N, C-alpha and C positions, 0 to 999 in steps of 0.2 A: 593874282596871275604870277606866273613865273618870271617873266621879263616884260619890258615894254613892247617886245615883238611877239607876244603870245596872245591867244584869244581863248575863251572858255566856252564850252558847249555842254549841253546836258542830254544824256540818253539814259533814261531810267530803265532798268532791267534789260540791258542789251541782249539780243538773241546770241546763241553760241557763235554764229558766223560773224556777227558784229564784234563780239567780245574778242574773237581771234584776230580780227582786223585791227582792233584797238591795240592789242598786245604786240602785234607785229610792226606797227608804224612807230618808228623810233622818235618821231616828232610829237607823238601823243603821250602825255603824262597824266597821271591822276592826281587829283588834289586830295587833301585830307578829307574832303567831302565826297570821296568816291562812292561811298554807300548810298549817297543821294543821287548818284549818276553824273557828277560833274567831272569833266576832263579838260585838260589844256592842250593846245596845239601851238607848237613853237614854229614861227616863220623865220627862216634864216636867209631867204632870198625871195625875189619876186616869183620864182618858179613854184614856190610853196603855196601861193595864193589859190591856185586852182584846186589843190587838195583840201585846203582849208574850207573853201566854199562847198566842196563835196561833203565834208564832215558836218557843216552847218545844215546843208540840205538833208542829210540823213537824220540829223537831230530833229529838224522841223517835221519830217515825215513821221518819225517815231512819236513825236508829241501830238500830232493831229490824228494818228491812227486810233480807232476805238480799241480799248483794252478788252481782251477776251475774258469772260467770266471764269473764275478759277473754281 
């Protein structure tokens, strides 16, 4: 993790829309394991908690969604 105030979540192969959102959120960073889909989220105040939970929820939904055959 980046700091004691950060959390890590995983989104494997984010869609273009999610990728854009990840890149625009200044609190989201990528780890050296980005190719594996790991990202960090830095909480700097209690106001960031809601957005952190949104990212965790998005990661959860992505993890449980069935993958389409390629």
